[in-house]
C-alpha positions, 0 to 999 in steps of 0.5 A: 500500500502506498503512503498517498493512499494511506494518508487519503484514507485518514483525511483527503488533503489538497495535493500541495498539502499532501505533497508536503507530507509525502516529502517528509516521509521515508520508506524503511524496512524492518525484519520480523521481531524488530522493536519499532517503539519502546516502552519508557522512551519518548518516541519521535517517529510515527509509521504507516504500514505499507506491508506487514503486521505489528503488535503493541504490547506492555509488560504486565505481571511478568508477561507481555499483554498484547492489546493491538495489532496493526497491518497494511494501511494502519498507523503505528504511533505512541499516542502519549509521545505524539500528543504529550511528548512523554515516554510511552508505555507500549512496545511495538514489534514487527510480527513479519518483515515490514515495509513502512513509511516513517515520519518524524513527529517534530517535523510533522508538528512544524507542518501543522503550524504552516498548513491548516490542511495538514493540521486538520489531517493530524486532528482527524488522525488523532480522533480516529486513534481515540475512537479505535482505543475506545472501541477496544476498551469497550470490547474488553469490558463488555464482551465475552472472549467468544464475542471478541473472537467472533468479532476478530474473525469477522473484522480481521480474518487475516490476523488469524492466519498471520499472527501466533495464537499466543498473541491472539489469546493475549489480545483476547485476554484469555489463555491459549487453552481457552482460545483452543476451546473457543476455536473448536466451537466455531468449527 
């Protein structure tokens, strides 16, 4: 997926504004297992996934708790670093070899001050990230593991083929044994 299409999917901008943003980006490649973002660090990059898949996780009671997956067309960002310029709480790891577009958030902030269309793009980007976070929280709080698995099957069936079951179980907030039982119900 090309960056121009990813940007347009967030918020279509006039060509001149989009070109400014495109000129700021650089294409990067990382192998499977690479940590893009690290907990406890102020991150100054955000990424757009052109090819591959990533997971966000945080250490909880000695175990890594997966709380998000990102794939082609999605954005990888530590919102705490992006919004507050503070250290993030999450690690984000590549689960496949990935091709991404990287933007420096400091340079992006400068563009926000120069171009209202880019500033509007940034606002809408942040709003969408907030809504996605809210949806994940509501799902965890109000839906059973079976309902969460069904939603994952319906909304992102490719994740079930591309992501280790241990990460899927962690994302659903259950053990791998429980995940196996739930999967058996759907066969």
